[in-house]
C-alpha positions, 0 to 999 in steps of 0.5 A, spaced: 461 532 650 465 527 652 472 525 650 470 518 647 465 522 642 471 526 640 476 519 640 470 516 636 471 522 631 478 521 631 478 513 629 472 515 624 476 520 620 483 516 621 479 510 618 476 514 612 483 517 610 485 510 610 480 508 605 481 514 600 488 513 600 486 505 598 481 508 594 487 512 590 492 507 589 487 502 587 484 507 582 491 510 580 493 502 579 487 501 574 488 508 571 495 506 569 494 500 567 489 502 562 494 508 560 499 502 558 493 499 554 492 506 550 499 507 549 500 500 546 494 501 541 497 508 539 504 503 537 500 499 533 496 503 530 502 507 529 505 500 526 499 499 521 500 506 518 507 505 516 505 498 513 500 501 509 504 507 507 510 502 505 504 497 501 502 504 497 509 506 496 511 498 493 503 499 489 505 506 487 512 503 484 508 497 481 503 502 477 509 505 474 512 498 473 506 497 469 506 503 465 513 502 462 512 495 460 505 498 457 509 502 453 514 498 451 509 492 449 506 498 445 512 500 442 514 492 440 507 491 436 509 497 432 516 495 431 514 488 429 507 489 424 509 486 417 511 490 412 505 493 407 505 488 401 507 491 395 501 494 391 498 490 385 501 493 379 508 492 381 506 485 381 503 485 376 508 488 372 513 483 375 509 477 372 509 480 365 516 481 365 518 474 367 513 471 362 516 476 357 524 473 358 522 466 358 519 467 352 525 471 349 529 465 351 532 468 358 535 474 354 533 480 358 
């Protein structure tokens, strides 16, 4: 074996090590970029989940308010119903009484 063989092997080994370092750096940067994108997506998802939670709280509060309004409206409807008219017998008796008073000349 000659010295040229060993020099060639050393040069090939050095070139392979340099290529490995270059690939590690290139793929490392891509992995860091991908990890950053995943982290950003996780933050956006978290923010969206918080917004949905707040919206759900607001919907719950609106539902409680609507329920209270319905109860109040029902109570108001019951309170404003017209009183029942007097029974027919009382109306007839009042009419007869007034007619008798007129016939007697206004005397009770």
